C-alpha positions as CSV (number, residue, x, y, z in Angstrom):
1,M,3.0,-21.5,-5.1
2,N,2.4,-20.3,-1.5
3,I,5.0,-17.6,-0.7
4,S,4.3,-17.5,3.0
5,K,6.7,-19.4,5.2
6,S,5.6,-17.8,8.5
7,K,2.2,-17.3,10.2
8,V,3.6,-14.6,12.4
9,Y,3.2,-11.5,10.3
10,G,4.3,-8.0,11.5
11,V,7.2,-9.4,13.5
12,G,10.7,-8.6,12.2
13,D,10.8,-9.2,8.4
14,A,8.1,-11.9,8.4
15,S,5.6,-9.7,6.3
16,Y,8.4,-8.7,3.9
17,R,9.3,-12.3,3.4
18,A,5.6,-13.4,3.1
19,A,5.2,-10.8,0.3
20,G,8.1,-12.2,-1.6
21,G,10.6,-9.5,-0.7
22,Y,10.9,-6.3,-2.7
23,E,10.1,-8.1,-6.0
24,G,6.8,-9.3,-4.6
25,I,5.9,-5.9,-3.1
26,Y,6.7,-4.2,-6.4
27,K,4.4,-6.6,-8.2
28,L,1.7,-5.9,-5.7
29,V,2.1,-2.1,-6.1
30,G,2.0,-2.3,-9.9
31,C,-1.2,-4.4,-9.7
32,F,-2.7,-1.9,-7.2
33,Y,-2.1,1.0,-9.7
34,Q,-3.6,-1.0,-12.5
35,H,-6.8,-1.3,-10.5
36,M,-6.6,2.4,-9.7
37,D,-6.6,3.0,-13.4
38,T,-9.6,0.8,-14.1
39,Q,-11.9,1.0,-11.1
40,A,-14.6,3.7,-11.5
41,K,-14.6,4.2,-7.7
42,A,-10.9,5.1,-7.8
43,E,-11.2,7.8,-10.5
44,H,-10.9,10.6,-7.9
45,I,-7.8,9.2,-6.2
46,R,-6.3,8.3,-9.5
47,G,-6.7,12.0,-10.5
48,M,-4.5,12.9,-7.5
49,H,-1.6,11.3,-9.3
50,R,0.4,12.4,-12.3
51,P,-0.5,10.5,-15.5
52,N,2.9,8.8,-15.4
53,L,2.9,6.4,-12.4
54,T,6.6,5.5,-12.4
55,M,7.4,7.7,-9.4
56,P,4.3,6.8,-7.3
57,I,4.9,3.1,-7.9
58,D,8.5,3.4,-6.9
59,K,7.6,5.4,-3.8
60,L,4.9,3.1,-2.6
61,A,7.0,0.0,-3.2
62,C,9.9,1.6,-1.3
63,F,7.6,2.6,1.5
64,L,5.9,-0.8,1.8
65,S,9.3,-2.5,1.9
66,G,10.1,-0.8,5.2
67,W,6.5,-0.9,6.4
68,M,6.6,-4.7,6.0
69,G,9.8,-5.1,8.0
70,G,12.2,-5.1,5.0
71,P,14.9,-2.6,3.9
72,R,13.8,1.0,4.5
73,R,14.1,1.9,0.9
74,F,11.9,5.0,1.1
75,D,14.1,6.5,3.8
76,E,17.2,5.7,1.9
77,K,16.0,7.1,-1.4
78,Y,13.5,9.8,-0.5
79,G,14.1,10.6,3.1
80,D,11.8,10.3,6.2
81,I,8.1,10.3,5.6
82,H,5.0,10.7,7.8
83,I,2.2,9.2,5.8
84,P,-0.7,11.3,7.1
85,K,1.2,14.5,6.7
86,F,2.4,13.5,3.2
87,H,-1.3,13.2,2.2
88,A,-2.5,16.4,4.0
89,N,-2.4,18.4,0.7
90,F,-5.1,16.1,-0.7
91,T,-8.8,15.9,0.1
92,I,-9.1,12.4,1.4
93,A,-12.3,11.4,3.1
94,E,-14.0,8.1,3.7
95,G,-14.8,7.6,0.0
96,E,-11.2,8.0,-1.1
97,G,-10.1,5.6,1.6
98,E,-12.6,3.0,0.5
99,A,-11.4,3.4,-3.1
100,W,-7.8,3.0,-2.1
101,L,-8.6,-0.1,0.0
102,L,-10.7,-1.5,-2.8
103,C,-7.8,-1.3,-5.3
104,M,-5.3,-2.7,-2.8
105,G,-7.7,-5.5,-1.9
106,L,-8.1,-6.4,-5.5
107,A,-4.3,-6.3,-6.0
108,L,-3.8,-8.5,-2.9
109,D,-6.3,-11.0,-4.2
110,E,-4.2,-11.5,-7.3
111,Q,-1.0,-12.1,-5.5
112,D,0.4,-15.5,-4.8
113,Y,0.4,-14.8,-1.0
114,A,-1.0,-17.1,1.7
115,Q,-4.6,-16.4,2.3
116,D,-4.1,-15.5,5.9
117,F,-1.4,-13.0,4.9
118,K,-3.8,-11.4,2.5
119,V,-6.4,-11.1,5.3
120,Y,-3.7,-9.7,7.6
121,L,-2.6,-7.1,5.1
122,K,-6.1,-6.0,4.3
123,E,-6.6,-5.3,8.0
124,Q,-3.3,-3.6,8.4
125,F,-3.8,-1.3,5.5
126,K,-6.9,0.1,7.1
127,V,-4.8,1.7,9.9
128,P,-2.9,4.2,7.8
129,V,-6.0,4.9,5.6
130,Q,-8.0,5.8,8.7
131,R,-5.1,8.0,10.0
132,I,-5.0,9.9,6.8
133,I,-8.8,10.4,6.8
134,A,-8.7,11.5,10.4
135,L,-5.9,14.0,9.8
136,N,-7.8,15.4,6.8
137,E,-11.0,15.8,8.8
138,Y,-9.6,17.1,12.0
139,G,-6.3,18.7,10.9
């Protein structure tokens, strides 16, 4: 089943809908963390998380809901967030960013999303990753 009903991602809630709403985003995030647990390249970034991933899964799914144009669940549940500053306490360089993108890319590949939506998200996820790396490098 192709979940995408719109080719205009990033406008309004089109990305949120293309992802299958919150349920689809939550599934993506769970898959992402499964890859983080199993990919050798992700061992360092996995070590930045607690052993129990319940909270990180919830936080990332809530964040992505708003980031994709859906309900701003993170703000409602956890308050305002500035992604690069949130990650400032961690050493995140190019290798960590690549590992994160690897795990998210693998998770995206497993979703029942339209292919063009997967490509779109893979490109969009590079933006916050690069901002986090830049903040870490340059303060």
